[in-house]
ZAMARGU-4260 file (C-alpha; in steps of 0.2 Angstrom, whole numbers, plus 5000, padded with zeros to 4 digits):
<rodrens>
0) 4494/5121/3972 | 4505/5122/3956 | 4522/5113/3954 | 4534/5123/3943 | 4537/5113/3927
5) 4554/5105/3925 | 4564/5108/3909 | 4565/5092/3899 | 4573/5081/3902 | 4581/5082/3919
10) 4599/5085/3920 | 4613/5091/3931 | 4612/5110/3933 | 4626/5120/3925 | 4639/5125/3938
15) 4639/5144/3936 | 4655/5147/3946 | 4665/5131/3942 | 4663/5125/3960 | 4665/5106/3962
20) 4649/5096/3963 | 4651/5079/3969 | 4640/5065/3962 | 4626/5058/3974 | 4623/5040/3979
25) 4620/5028/3964 | 4601/5030/3965 | 4591/5022/3951 | 4574/5024/3943 | 4564/5011/3934
30) 4551/5013/3920 | 4536/5004/3924 | 4531/5000/3906 | 4548/4995/3899 | 4555/4988/3916
35) 4572/4997/3912 | 4582/5004/3926 | 4592/5021/3924 | 4605/5028/3935 | 4601/5047/3938
40) 4619/5052/3935 | 4617/5047/3917 | 4602/5058/3914 | 4613/5073/3909 | 4621/5062/3895
45) 4604/5059/3887 | 4598/5078/3888 | 4596/5078/3869 | 4584/5064/3870 | 4567/5071/3867
50) 4557/5054/3869 | 4544/5055/3882 | 4544/5045/3897 | 4531/5031/3895 | 4519/5031/3910
55) 4507/5017/3915 | 4492/5027/3920 | 4478/5020/3930 | 4459/5026/3929 | 4463/5036/3914
60) 4477/5046/3905 | 4479/5064/3910 | 4467/5076/3902 | 4478/5090/3906 | 4497/5091/3907
65) 4498/5107/3916 | 4503/5100/3933 | 4506/5084/3943 | 4505/5080/3961 | 4519/5068/3968
70) 4521/5058/3983 | 4536/5049/3990 | 4530/5036/4003 | 4532/5018/4009 | 4520/5004/4013
75) 4520/5007/4032 | 4512/5024/4028 | 4498/5017/4018 | 4484/5022/4030 | 4490/5040/4030
80) 4492/5039/4011 | 4474/5033/4009 | 4468/5047/4020 | 4478/5059/4010 | 4471/5053/3993
85) 4453/5053/3999 | 4455/5071/4005 | 4463/5075/3988 | 4450/5067/3978 | 4437/5077/3988
90) 4446/5094/3986 | 4450/5092/3968 | 4433/5084/3963 | 4430/5098/3950 | 4447/5099/3943
95) 4457/5083/3945 | 4476/5082/3943 | 4487/5067/3939 | 4495/5059/3954 | 4511/5050/3954
100) 4517/5039/3969 | 4536/5036/3970 | 4541/5021/3980 | 4555/5008/3982 | 4545/4993/3977
105) 4532/4994/3991 | 4518/4997/3979 | 4522/4984/3965 | 4507/4974/3970 | 4493/4977/3957
110) 4479/4974/3969 | 4486/4988/3980 | 4488/5000/3965 | 4470/4997/3960 | 4464/5000/3978
115) 4473/5017/3979 | 4466/5021/3961 | 4448/5018/3967 | 4452/5029/3982 | 4456/5043/3970
120) 4441/5040/3959 | 4439/5036/3940 | 4442/5054/3935 | 4460/5056/3943 | 4475/5048/3934
125) 4486/5039/3945 | 4504/5031/3941 | 4517/5022/3952 | 4536/5026/3949 | 4549/5014/3956
130) 4565/5021/3962 | 4579/5013/3972 | 4590/5021/3985 | 4602/5007/3981 | 4617/5011/3992
135) 4611/5016/4009 | 4628/5015/4016 | 4633/5030/4006 | 4629/5048/4013 | 4625/5054/4031
140) 4621/5042/4045 | 4602/5040/4050 | 4597/5054/4063 | 4582/5057/4074 | 4570/5071/4068
145) 4577/5083/4081 | 4594/5083/4073 | 4589/5080/4055 | 4591/5098/4050 | 4608/5100/4057
150) 4614/5084/4048 | 4606/5092/4032 | 4617/5107/4035 | 4632/5097/4038 | 4629/5086/4022
155) 4627/5101/4011 | 4645/5106/4013 | 4650/5091/4003 | 4634/5087/3993 | 4625/5103/3988
160) 4608/5096/3986 | 4598/5112/3985 | 4582/5112/3975 | 4586/5114/3957 | 4579/5130/3948
165) 4579/5135/3930 | 4586/5152/3925 | 4579/5164/3920 | 4563/5162/3930 | 4547/5162/3920
170) 4529/5155/3920 | 4529/5137/3914 | 4522/5134/3897 | 4504/5128/3897 | 4506/5112/3886
175) 4487/5110/3884 | 4481/5128/3883 | 4472/5126/3900 | 4468/5142/3907 | 4479/5147/3921
180) 4471/5160/3933 | 4482/5173/3940 | 4485/5172/3959 | 4482/5187/3971 | 4491/5203/3966
185) 4506/5199/3977 | 4521/5211/3975 | 4539/5211/3978 | 4551/5226/3980 | 4569/5228/3974
190) 4579/5234/3990 | 4591/5245/3979 | 4579/5253/3967 | 4564/5253/3979 | 4553/5248/3964
195) 4538/5237/3966 | 4534/5223/3954 | 4519/5212/3952 | 4524/5194/3950 | 4511/5191/3937
200) 4521/5201/3925 | 4537/5191/3926 | 4533/5180/3911 | 4532/5195/3900 | 4550/5200/3905
205) 4558/5183/3904 | 4569/5188/3890 | 4576/5202/3900 | 4594/5197/3905 | 4597/5211/3917
210) 4603/5204/3934 | 4592/5207/3949 | 4602/5220/3960 | 4604/5214/3978 | 4610/5224/3993
215) 4621/5211/4001 | 4627/5213/4019 | 4644/5207/4025 | 4650/5204/4008 | 4645/5199/3990
220) 4643/5180/3987 | 4660/5172/3982 | 4649/5158/3974 | 4632/5158/3965 | 4630/5140/3965
225) 4616/5140/3979 | 4606/5151/3990 | 4598/5148/4007 | 4581/5157/4009 | 4569/5161/4023
230) 4551/5167/4024 | 4548/5174/4041 | 4541/5188/4052 | 4546/5199/4067 | 4538/5188/4080
235) 4548/5174/4075 | 4565/5183/4077 | 4571/5173/4092 | 4569/5157/4082 | 4577/5165/4067
240) 4592/5171/4077 | 4595/5153/4083 | 4593/5146/4066 | 4606/5159/4059 | 4618/5155/4073
245) 4617/5136/4070 | 4619/5139/4051 | 4634/5150/4053 | 4642/5136/4064 | 4638/5122/4053
250) 4643/5131/4037 | 4658/5140/4044 | 4670/5132/4031 | 4659/5134/4016 | 4647/5149/4018
255) 4632/5151/4007 | 4623/5167/4004 | 4607/5169/4014 | 4591/5179/4009 | 4577/5183/4021
260) 4560/5186/4013 | 4548/5197/4023 | 4533/5209/4023 | 4542/5224/4030 | 4546/5216/4047
265) 4564/5218/4044 | 4566/5235/4035 | 4575/5242/4051 | 4593/5244/4047 | 4599/5240/4065
270) 4589/5224/4064 | 4597/5219/4048 | 4615/5223/4054 | 4611/5213/4070 | 4606/5197/4060
275) 4621/5200/4048 | 4633/5199/4063 | 4625/5183/4069 | 4629/5175/4053 | 4647/5182/4053
280) 4657/5192/4041 | 4660/5178/4028 | 4642/5174/4025 | 4632/5186/4013 | 4615/5191/4019
285) 4601/5200/4010 | 4583/5205/4014 | 4569/5204/4000 | 4553/5213/4003 | 4537/5205/3997
290) 4518/5209/4000 | 4504/5197/4001 | 4493/5213/3996 | 4475/5207/3994 | 4472/5193/4007
295) 4453/5193/4002 | 4457/5186/3985 | 4459/5168/3982 | 4451/5152/3987 | 4443/5151/4005
300) 4453/5142/4018 | 4450/5123/4018 | 4451/5122/4037 | 4445/5139/4045 | 4456/5135/4060
305) 4472/5136/4050 | 4477/5155/4048 | 4478/5163/4031 | 4496/5166/4033 | 4499/5147/4032
310) 4491/5147/4015 | 4501/5162/4010 | 4517/5153/4015 | 4512/5138/4005 | 4509/5147/3989
315) 4524/5158/3991 | 4536/5143/3991 | 4526/5134/3977 | 4522/5149/3966 | 4530/5165/3970
320) 4548/5161/3975 | 4552/5150/3960 | 4547/5165/3949 | 4556/5178/3959 | 4570/5186/3949
325) 4583/5184/3963 | 4584/5165/3959 | 4590/5169/3941 | 4607/5173/3950 | 4608/5155/3957
330) 4607/5137/3951 | 4600/5130/3967 | 4590/5136/3982 | 4587/5128/3999 | 4572/5133/4010
335) 4575/5134/4029
</rodrens>
């Protein structure tokens, strides 16, 4: 898995349509070397600061800065964490990646840190980053897992915490000249022009400022602050209908554009119009065709009992979607 590189340093995204963005809770982050605390709201004030964030690496410093694997966890999940790190060490034994564990002070103990570093092995860099969700009374009330997604939808009305994306989409710069192998020749199609594109060619066209044309149903987006995305197939249409109905209800006062990615399952115009009606006339809806064209290419499944489609889904959300030109229209995206 590859994580799309963030632009340096982190900052609040530009609000493309001047829509109000409320500040989040006063969460803080601490540098493990200097001990200094930072409020994340102040990051944008320091966007011109090019100093690197100092990291206290265990085992060794990263030999490659192409990518990093991150965890957010707590002490009561340490058994699951050890198991995960053990599996990670085994699977990435020939190509270690640096690992960073974010926590709220649960892993300040040096003995615990050294123990987890030994689990990963001496060839894998490991670091711990302290954060603080300082004011837990701010934000939505705690919910059980069943209603969690509904509360997220409700919370998004006031605090649009979609995953931030950079614009225009392009491959991340390879900071250490490490070879990046192309993935399978997946393709995506523009629904208006009908033209197919191979996603490997995106980086060659990142200077192209032409907007990606979209065939919006119901209406065009009144706001391009964020977009809600699905990746689904026809045999999940009943669950999709339920999800869209709940989405329409919860975002009735503040609709967001919705885009459904598919492999041809939703080309039928009648099906598209039916789903558009479920969302309601005030919610823009679009369908984007993709193609996981060569399923024989790529690494063999780690677990043969897991279907290939699951790995396609994982790689779509980690690799293909962040580089899809549709996202150049928006500041945030939110996966459902």
